[in-house]
N, C-alpha and C positions, 0 to 999 in steps of 0.2 A: 479253187473251187471253179467249176466250168458247169456252168449249167446251158441248157438249149433255150434259145429264146429268153425272154424277159418276163418271168412267170407274174401271173395276176396275183400275188401272193395273198394280199388282204382279205381281197373278196370272199376268196377260197378258204382260207383261214376261219372267217368268221362262220361260215357254213360247219366246218370241221369242229369246232369246239360248241357250237351253239347246242343248249340243253345240258350241258356240262353242269356240274355242281362245284366246280372247284372255285374257289376263289384266292387271290392273291394275296398272300400273308408274309410280309418278311419282317422276321423278327430278329431282335439282338440278343444274343444269348450273352448272360453274364457281364463281365466289363467290357464286353466288346461294342456294349452300347455307347461307353465314353469315347471309343475311338470314331464311331459314326457321327457323335454329336458335334464332334470337333469341326466338321466340314457340313454346311447344310446342303452344299451343290453336287456336283455329278461325280466329285472325288473326294475320298476319304481315307485317311492313311489305313494301309492293309492292303487297299484295292490294288490292282495290278492295271496298267496301261499298256496294251499291247498293240502293236502293228502288226499289219499281216498284208499281202499281195489281195485287192477287192474282187478278184475273180475276172473271167472272161465270158463273153455270150460267143456262140457257136451258132452258125445258120443252121437251122432243121432240116433245111433241103437244097441241094445244089445240084447243078448238072452234071454226068458223067464226065470225067477226067479234069473237073474243076477242082482248084485248089481251095480247101474251106479256109485254109488261114488268111488269104485275102480278103475274107469278110468274116474275120474273127476280131472282135475288140474288145478291149475292157470295159468291164462293167462299172459304169460310174454310180450305181446306186449299192454296187458292194462294198463292204466294210473295210475302212482303211486304218482305222482305230476304234478300238472297245476299250469301254473301262469292265473289269470283270471283277464280279464281288466273291473276294477269297473268305469270307467270313465263317461260312459253313459249308464243311464236306459230308454231312451225312454219314459219319463213322469213320473209324481207323482205315487207316492207307491199306488200300490190299489190290492195288491195279485195278479199280474200278471208276468206270467214267462218273464223272460228277456234273450235275446239270447245272452249274453254277450261274445265277442271273445275270446278263450283261446290261445294267442300267443305262448305258449311256454308249452310243455308236456315232462315228461320223465316216461319211460315205466317201469315196473317191472323188466325186463330183466337187467335194469341198476343199479337199487338201492333196488330191493327187494320189500317187504313191509314196510312201513314205516308210523308212526302216528305224533311225533313230528316234529315240522317244526321252524325255526327261521331265521329271516332276520337281516343282520349284516349292519353297517353303509355305507359299500361300494356294497351294494345292493345283495351282495352272499346270497346263501339261503342254510341253512344246514337242513338235515333231519335226523331222528334215526330211526334205526330198531324197528320195534315193532312185540308182539305178539298179537295186540288188536284186531286182525282179525281173530285169531286162529294160530295152530301151526301144518302144515301139514308134516308128511314123508311117505318115499316110500321105496319098496323093490321089488327085481326083483320076479316078477310072473312065473307062470308057461312056457309062451312062450320066457322068457328070458328079457323082457321088462319091465320098471318100473311098478309097481301098488301100489297104495296107500293102507297105510296098517294103522290101528287104533293104534294098541298096540306096542309098542317097541319090537325092535327083534336085533340079533346080525348084520346081513347086513343093518340095517335102516340107511336111509342117508334123509337130510331134503330135500323136494321137489324143483326142480327148481323153481326159481323165488321167493322163500320165502325168501331170503337172497340175495344180489346183489352179482357180481362176484368178486372173491376174499374178500369178506365179511362173516360177521356171525351176530349171535345174538345180537354183542356188537358194529355194525358198525353204525358210522356217515358218511354221505356223504355230501359232498360240490359241490353247482351247481354254477360254476361263474356268475356274474349276468351281466357280460360283454358279454361273449362267449356263455354261456349254458356248458361249458365244465364239465362233471362231473368226481370228483375224490372222493377217498377213503381218507376221513379227519382224522379219527382216529379209534381206535379200544378199548373200554373200557374192561379194565382186572384190577382186582385186586389181588395183590400180585403177578403178573404175570397168574393169572388163568383167563383164558376168559368168557366171560359170555357164560352160556352153553345152553339155550332155553329161559327162561323168557324175553330176549332182554329190551328195554330201553323205558323210558318214555318222559317227555316232554324236550324241550329244551328252554334255556334263552341266550339272547347276553347282555353283560356289554357293552356299547359303550367307557366308561370312561377308563377301564382297557384292553378291546379288549379281554376279556374272553367269553369263550363258556361254559354254564353250562349243563350237562345232568344227568337225573334222572336213576342210576341203578335199574330196576325192580326185580333182582335177589339177589342182596345183601342189597339192600336200601341206598346206598350210592350215595352222589351228587357230580361227579366228574366235574372238572375244566380243561379247556384245552386252552391253548394259541393259538394266529392267524396262527401257523404254525401246530396245532394238537399236541403239545408235552401236557403231563399229567402234572397238576400243583396244584396237591394234591385235597384231598378228604374232604368230609364232613359228618359225621355219626351222623344220627339224633338220632338212637336208644339210642345214649350214651351222646351226647350232649344236643339235644332237649328235651327229656325225663326228663333231670335232670334239667334243666331250669323251666319246669314246675311243680317240684317236683313229678314227676311220677316215677314207677320203671323202671329201666333200660331196653333195650329191646336188648341184643348183638346179632349178627349174629350167625347164629348155626355152629357148628364145620363143616360139611358137605353140605353146600350150592351148588343148582342147580338143573339139571336134566340129566338124562341119558337116549337118545334115544334107546341105545342097550338094555336097561331092559326092560323086560314086564310091571315093575311097570310104565312105563311112559303110558299115554293114551290121544290121541290128542283129545278126545271127554270130558277131566276131565279136567278143566283147574286148578285145585288144585293139579296135578302131572306135572304142567309145570316149578316148582322149583321157584314160587314167594318168595318172602321175607316175613315174618310174618306182618299182618295187622300193630302192630305197629311202623314198622320201614319201611315200604313200600311207597315211594315216587313216586308221578306220575306227577302232574304239577306244572311248576317253572315260575317265572318273577320276572325280577329285577326292581325295582323303590324306589326312595329317597333313594339310596346307600344301600338297604337291598335287599337281596334275599329271596323271598316268595316262599313257597313251601308246598304243600299238602301230607297229610299222612292219608292214608287208615282208619287206625283205628278212629272212628267216624267221620269221613269226617273233620277232622281238617286242620286248616292253619297255618301255623308256619311262623316267617321269622328271618333271622340272619343277623347283619351287616356285610357290604363289605368295605374293607378296599381300600386305593386308588390303590393299585397293582392288586385288585380283590380277594385276598384273605379272607377266612372267619374269621369273628369276633368270640367274646365270649359272645354276649349278645344276645342269642337265645330267643324267646317268642312266646307264644302262642297267637294268634292274633284272631280267631273264630272259632265256632264248628257250622257246618251246620246242620241244622235238617235231619235227616234219611230220606232216599228216598224209594220208595215204593218196592225195590226190589236191589240186591247188584248192588253196582257203587262206583266210585271212581273221586274226582276232576282232572279232566284232564288238564285242562288249566285255567291259572289266567292272568287276562289283567287288566288295568288301563288306564282310562281317563285323560283327563287335570284336571278334578276336582280332582283326586285323589281317586273318587271311585274306589272299586275293584269287577271286573266282574267273576265269577265263572263258568265254564261249567262243566258237569257230564258227564262221561262216562261210560254207562251202562256194566256191568261186562261181559267178553267173554263166549260164550255159547259151541264152540268147535262144530260147526254145521258140519257135513261130508259132505253135500251138498253145501258149501259154500253160504246158502242163509241166513237165520236167526243169523248172526256173531254175535251180542249181545242181551241182554234182550231188547224187545221192550217197549215204550211207557212210558219211566222212566226218560228220561233224559231231566234234566231240566238247564236253563241259571239263573244265580241268581246275584242280585249287593248288595254290601254294601256301606255304605258311612259313613264316619267319623263325629260322633255327638259331640264330645268335647274331653278333654284331661284331666287326672289324674296327679297326682303328679309324677315329673319323667318325664312327656311329653307322655307316652303311650296313643295312641288313642283308645279313647271310640267307638267302632264299632255299627252301629245301633243294637239292638237285634235281631229283624226279617229282614231278608231280602227282598228287591224287588226279583220280579220274571216276566221274560218275557215268553210271550205265543209263544212256538217254533212249527209252523205245525198247520195243520187245524185239524188234526186226535186225536182221542180219547181225553185225558185231556190236549192238547195242550202242551204236553213234549216229545216229539221227537227229542232232540238233540241227537246227537252223539259224543260230547266232545269236540268241538272247539267254542272259541270266539274271537272276535278281534275288535279293535274299527276303524273306518274309517272315510273319509271326510263326511261332508254333501252334499245335491244335492240341487239345484234350482227348481222351479217351472216346469221346462222342462226335469228334471231328468238327467242334468248336473252336474257331480262334481264340488264343489265350494272349490276352495283351499284355499278359507279365513277362511272356517267354520272347522276348524281341529279338529276332535273329537266327531263330532255331530252323528255318525251313528255306529250302534252295528252290526255285521254281526257273523251269527253260521252256524253250520254245523248240517245238520239234515236228517231225513230219512221222506218219504212218505209225503212230507210237504205241498202238494196241495191236499192230500188225504182226502176226508171225505164222510160221509155217509149221509150227510143232503143233501136233493135233491133240496132245494130252494138255499142254497149256491153254490150247482153244476153249476146249472144255470147262476148264478150272476158270477162265475167264468169264465166259458168258457173255451175253448181249451181243450177240454175233452183227448187230446194226451198228455196233459203235468198235469196232475192229481197228478201222483205219483211221484213226481220230489227228487231224491237223491241229495242233495247239498248245496246250501247257502240261508239261509233267513236274508236279511236284512232291518233293521227298525231303526226308529230314537230312540235315546237314551232314549227321555221322555217317548217314548211309552210302559211302563212296562204293564205288566196283570193286567185286570181289571175283574174279576171276570171268568163269562165264554164267554166273548168276544173273539174271533177268530181273530189273528192278520192279519186283512185285511189291515192295513196301512203297506204293506210289500212289497220287491221284492223277488223272488224266481229266480234262477240260476242252472241248471242242472250242475252236475260235468262231467259225463261221456258222455252225448250226445249219449246216449245208446238205445236200444229198451226197451219199459215199462217192468218193472220187479216188478210183485205186492208183491213178497215175499221176497224181498230183505231188509236186516235189520241190521244197524251198519255198513254198507260200505264206511260210511266218516270218516275222521278222523281230523286233526286239522288245522289252519289256522292262518296266519300271514301277520300282513299289517303294512308295514312301512309308518309312515307318517312324514313329515317336517313340524313342527310347529313353526311359528315365535314368539308367545307368551310363556313365563313360564306357567308352571303347576299352579294351584291354588287349595288350598283346601276347600270343601265347610263347611261352618260354619252356625249355627244358628243364624239367624237373632235374635235380641232382642224382646222381647214380647212388645206389644203397650202398653203404659199408662194406667192403668184402666182394662187391660186384665186379667181375671182370672187365677192364676198359677196351679192350681187345685195340688198344693204341699199337700200331707196328704191328700188328698180328693179323692171321686170316679170319675173315669173318666165322661164325659158325653157321653152318648150314640153316636156312628155315627162318634168319631174322631178316626184318625189315628195316635193319638200321640205318641204311644207306639212302633211306628217305627222312632220317632227322638227325644224321650227321655227315659231316662231308666224309666220303671215300676217297681214297685214292686208288689208281688203277691197279693197284698190286693187291688191293683188298684190304689194305689198312684204313682204320679209321681215324680220323683227326678228333683232337678234344674238342669240348663245347667252344665257339666262338673263333675255331679256326678254321684258315681254309687251306686248299690244297695248291702250292706252287709250283707251275709246270717245269720252269726253269731248273729250279734245283730238287725237284722230285721230292718233296716233301712238305710237311704242315706247317703252316705261319700263320702269323695275326694280321698281315698286312701286305698291301702289293707294292712292288718298286715301281717307280713311273718309268715308262707309261703304261705299264700294264694294269687294267681294270678287274674286279672280281664281278663274276657272272658263272651263276649256276655252283657255286662254290668252288670255282676255281679261278686263279690268278692268270688271267690270258692277255698276252699281247697283242697289239693290232692284227700281226699275221697268223694268231690263232682264230681270230675272228674271220679271217677270210673263207671263201667256200673251199671246201675241204680241210680245215686246220682243226687243230686239237678241240677249239672251244666252236666251232661253227655246227648249226643244223641247218644251215640253209642249203635248199634243194631246188633245182629249177621249177619243182611244183607250186613254188609261193608265187610266181608270176601269175598274173591274171588273163594271161592268153588262151590259146585254146585247151579247154580243160580235159583233165584226163579221165578216165572212167573211176565209178566209185568202187567200193570195196566188193559190192554183189555184182559187179557188171565185168562183162568182157568187150574189148574192141574186136569187133570182126569186118570183113570185107575190106573191101581196097581202099575205102573212106575211113576205114578204122571207125566205124559208128557203135557207140556205147550200146549195148543190149543187156537187159538185167538177164543173168543167167539162168532164172525159169524160164525164160521168153525164147530162150536160143533152140534152134531144129536145123535138121539138115534137109537142104533143097533137094531139087530133082536130080541134080548131078552130085550132090554130095556136099556142096559147099554149106558154110554156114549163113544161116539165115535170122533175122529178128521177127518174131510175132507180136502183134498189137497187144498180145495178152497173153497168161499164163498158158502153157500147154495143156490141151484136153488127149489124155490118154497116148501123150507124147507127140502129138501132133498140132500142128497151128489151127485154130480154129478158121474153115473156110470162109465164115464171114467177115472174118477180120483180118485180112493179110496185112502185113506192113509192106508197102508199096513205097518207092523214092517221092520225093517232092514233085518231081515232074510227071505225075501219074498218065497214064496211058489214056489215050481218048476215051474210050469205052470202058474204063476202071472207075471204080469210087474209091476216094480216099479212106485212109485208114479208120477205123469208126463208123463209116459211112457203109450202108445196104441198099443194093439196086432194088428199085420196085416202082412199077408202072412207067418205067424209062427215066427215072431220075434218082438220085441217089439222097437217100434219107439216113439222118443220124439214126444209128442203130437203136440208143435208146429213145427215140421217138416213136418205133415202127411197132404195130400191133400184131397179134398172131396172126390175122386176116389179109396183112401187107398194108395197111392204110397207114400212112407217114401223117403221125398227130402234128398239128401247126404250132408255132410258135405260143408258149402259154399253155399248153397242154400235154399230157402226159399218156401212156397206156394204161388202164386201170389194171387193178390186181389180179385180174385172171388175163391180161393181155387181149381181151375181145374187142375193146373198144378205146377210143379216147376220152378223157376227163381233164377238167382243168386240173393244170400244177399246182402242188402247194406242198408245203414241208414244216413241221410244227418245231419250234423252237425246244432244244433239248434241254428244257428247264425242270426244275424239281418243283416249281411252283406255278399255280396258273390262275384264272381269273373267274369270273361270273361269266354267266351266258352272255354274251354279246358284247364282252370286253378281254382285251389281249394285254399281257404284260408288257411293260414300258420300262423307260429311266425313272430314275427318283423313288423307285418302290411303289409304284402307283398301278393300277389298271386303267388303259383308256378305251374308250368306245371306239369298236373297228372301225366304225364310220371317219373317226377323227385323227386316225394314224397312217401316217407317210409312209413311204418304203423304207426311208431311213431311220424310222423308230420314233419319230417325233410326234408328240400328243398336240393335236391342235385345238385351240379354243372352240372352234365350231368345226363341222362335217367337211372333209378336202373334197376337192372334185372327184368322183369316182373315173372320169376319164384321163386325170393327171395327178397322180398319187406322191408326187415328187418332193412337192412343198406345202406348206400350209396356205389357205387362202389369202390373196394380199390384202381383202379390205379388212379394217377393222372393226367396222360396224356389226352387230349381231345379226343373223340370219331372218330373213322376212317370218313374220309369225304365219302359223298354219291357218289354214280358211275354217269358216266356221263348222263345227262336226268333225273338226279334225284335233287329233293331239301329235305329239313327235314321240318316237318311239326311242328305243336305246341307241338304235343307229344314228341317230339324227333326222329320220325320215319323216315326213306328215303322213298318216295313216288315219283313215276312218274311226271315229270315236265308238262307232257302234261295233267295231271288231275287236275291241279290247273289253276284255274282261272287265267287269266292276265290282267294287267291293260290296258287301252286303251291306244294308243301312243296320247302324248301332241300334239295338233294341234299347230304350231306354226305360220303360215301364214292363213288367212281369205279367204273365198273364193272371186274371182275377182267381182269389181262391174262394170259397163258399163262405156264407155269414159264419157258421160254424166251424171256420177251420184257420188256422194260422200259418206263418212260413217257419221253418225250423233253420238251422246256421247254413243249411246246402240250398235253401232257397224253394224247398218244397212243401208242399200244403198238408198238413197234418192236423189232428181233432183239436181246438182250443179248449181251453180250460175255464170253466167257468169263472167270470169275476163279477163283483159288485159294481153296479153302474152308480153314477153319482145321484145324488139325491136330486139335483136341480139339472133341467137340459142344459146345455153348453148355450152362451149366447153367440156364438157364431163359430159352427164348426164348416170350415170347408174341407169336401170331398174330392180330391182328385180322383181321375178314372183310375182303377186298378186297385184300391184300397177299400175294405167294405165299412158298412158304416158305424161310427165311432172308431173310427182310424183315419190318420192322416201320413201323407209321404213323408219319411223322414228328411234331416239334412241333407243327406247325400243323395236321396233318391233312390233308395236301394232297399227300404226296408219300410212297412208300413206300422206305425206305433199308435198306441192308444192315445187318444186326446181328451183332454177333460178343461174344462172351461175354457176350450178354443186355445188353450195350451198342450204343446207338446210333450209328453214324460219320456225323456231321452234315456239312453244307454249311458251307462259310465264314461266319463271323459277324463283325459289327462292333465294334472296340474289344476284342477279345478278350486282345491283350498288352497291356504297360504302355504301349508306344508309341500304341496307339490303332489300329494297321495291322490289317489282315485277318489273320485267323489262323483256320486249320481242318485238316481231315483226319482221320486217324486219331487217338482219343484216346491210343494208345500209343504214339504219336510216330513210327510207321513208315510209310513214303512207299511 
C-alpha cells in the first residue's frame, strides 16, 4: 500500500458516515459464541493474526529530475499486524471479497516491520522483526532532514519504523492477548553480538514446554526462549542437521552480518544484507508431534529434530522432504500441520530491494504445497508423498501469488458461519493481487471491480487442491490494509497464525488397503490417467512400490529401508552424493540463493541490465528495442504520461508516476483535470475537477451509528476518540495529533454554562441541540357527561346512581370531572365514593391469587 501524503483519515471519515443509520452489531453465530467467550481480549481461537508491510508515504510534489525515492519513507502509522475476525463469511465461498472485521491493529511505529507470527496457548501474539520487505536506511540530506540513501555511509541509520522503538533486527515483540499491550519480548543475539540487519524468520510455539522458537536469518541458528523471554539455547543446523543427512558441514563464517556504515551495504541488493549461506539459512518453523520442523534455503529442504519435554533440542535430526524448485528465488517461510498430520508449506519469493516500496518480492511464483504421510519404513520414519499437492493461490498469472503465509482454520457452514465442531477444515494463505485477472469473462463473473486487486488472505477448503488451470473460485478473499487500490504492490503480505481449540486428537492419514482383486501395479507400468504416484512410491521405470516401501536407487528396486549412510527422502533411498546438486535426489538450483532475484513467471528480463518487466507492460521503443512501461499498455502503446525512466532521471523529466504541471512534478494520482496538484492529505474529487480531503472507508460488512466508527473488541468508538492506529481513547484526542491517546489521566474540562458535549466530544451551544418534548402527565379534560374509553378518547358516559350522602372529602385533580379522581397510575379518572377510589380489577387480590375488584364496600 502506498499512499500520497498522510491522509487526514478520521476527520473525513466522520463526515463520510455522518447521517448513516448503520450500527455495529457483531453477533456470534451458533456454537461460535463459545470460541469467542474463551478469550475476552483482542484475540480468540479461530481469529487470524496476520503480518504485512505497513506501507510507504511518497511525496506528492517534487522538482523535475528529482528522485522521489529519496523522500519516500515507511508509513509509521500503517498496519504491521492485524487481528482478523474469521467467524462470519456471509455465504458460501464463491471468490467473493469478504469485509471481515479487524478488531485489533498494531502500527509500525510500535513494532516496526515484522513477518513471523505465532500465538501461544494463552492467546498472546508474538511477532519477529523481518527484512522480507526490504531494509531501508537514511542519512542527513542537504537540508539537514533525513533522506533515504541506497548505499551505506558513515552517518547512515535505519529508517524510522523499520524496527520497533528500542528494538532492532533481532527483536521479538509480544502483544498481550487480553489487553493488547505491546512489549519487547526478547532481542536475539549470538555470543553477545546482536543481529545486524538480516533480522529474523519464522516463529513457532511449543505449548508443552512453553517455549518459543525463532529462526535467526543472519547466523542460521534456531533460538529457544522461555515464557519470560529468557534465552534457553540454540540449535545449529549447519553442524547438526547436515551431519544427520550425511552432507558436508556448513559452519558460520567468522565475520557474519552486515554494516550499514560501509559502502558495501546496498539496500537494493539483498546479497549485501548479511544473510547466512543457503546451506544453513533457516526460515519457516513448526512444532508437531514433539518435533521441531524447519526449512532450509538450500534445495528448499525441510528437516525436523526431536524436542524433549522441557523443550530442549534432541539429537535425532532428519531430512523430511526436498521441495521441487520454484521458477525464481524463494524459500519455505511457513510450515503448518492439519489434524490429519499433513504438512503445509508456504513459499516466500526472494526480496527485491525495491527502492519505491512497490514490488517488494519476486511476483507470481509463491506456492502453497501439501505433503501427506503415505507409510513408514524401518525405524518409524515417515514416507512423505513423493510429489506434493498444490493449492491455486489468486486468479492472476499461474495461480502462484502467495506471499509466504499459510495456516489451518475452522470450516464453515452453508451460510458462511464458522463451525467450531469442524476443526481444521479450511486453509488460509497470504497473497498478492488475489482477485486480479485478465480474463474478461471471469471479471464479469467476479463483480466488485473495486475489489479485484486484493492483497490479503485467501481461504478455501483443505480438500480443494489445485486442478490444472482452474482458478480458485471456491474461495474467500479478505483485504489486509483496507487501503486504496495499488496495482503495483507485490509481496506486501507476510505470515498468518490461527489458534484452534480442537476436541479430537490429531489422526494420521494412512493408505486404505487395496480391494480384493485390484491390480497392485507392482513391477508393472502405471495405467494412464492414474495419480497413483502421489499416494505410492514409484520407480523411474514406472513401477509402483507396495505400501511402506521405498525405491532404493543403488539396487534399482523397492525395499523397506536404506542401508547406511543412505537416507530416505521423497520416497527414495538417497546417498550423500545423490543429494549434491545435480544428483538423483537433488532439487537444488541456483535460484534458492537470496542473491539478485530472477524474474517472475509473468515477467521478462529486458535491456542491458536485465530489468524485470511485467509481460503486459513491455513495448518497443523508438529504435525497436524492448522497453518497460510503468503501467499496462494502452492500445499497444505506453501511456505518455507514465514513462518508465531510469533512476537517474534526466534534469527536465518527471519520475515514473509523476506528471509535470506548473513547472513541478505532481504525483499523477494527486493531479486534478484542471492541472492542480492536490496537497498531502487531499485527493482529486470524483469528477477530477477539484481537490477534496482524502479518505477511505474500511471494507467492513458492519458499520456504526452516526458519529461513531468501528474499532476493536466489537465496539463502536466516537470518531473524536479514535487514533490513527485504531485505538479508542477514553477522551477525545488532539485533532492535531491523532497518533496516540491523550497522556492526561484526568477527564476533560466541563463545558461552559449553556453548553453540552456532543457525540464527537466537543462542547456546543445547548440552544442548537433539539430538546425532547416534555412528557404530558395529564390528558385533556372531557366534558362532564363524557368519560374516557380504552383508547383514551372522550365518549358519552352512561348515567350512574350517585351516592345518597355527599363525600366527606373529594380531591379533584385538574383534568378529572366532578365526582372523579385521578387513578393510582395517573392514567385514568375513576369514580370516587366517600373519598375512596373505586378501582379496576387487580391481580392477586384474593388468597387464591385470582382477580378481584369492584367497589371496596362489596356492592356490585
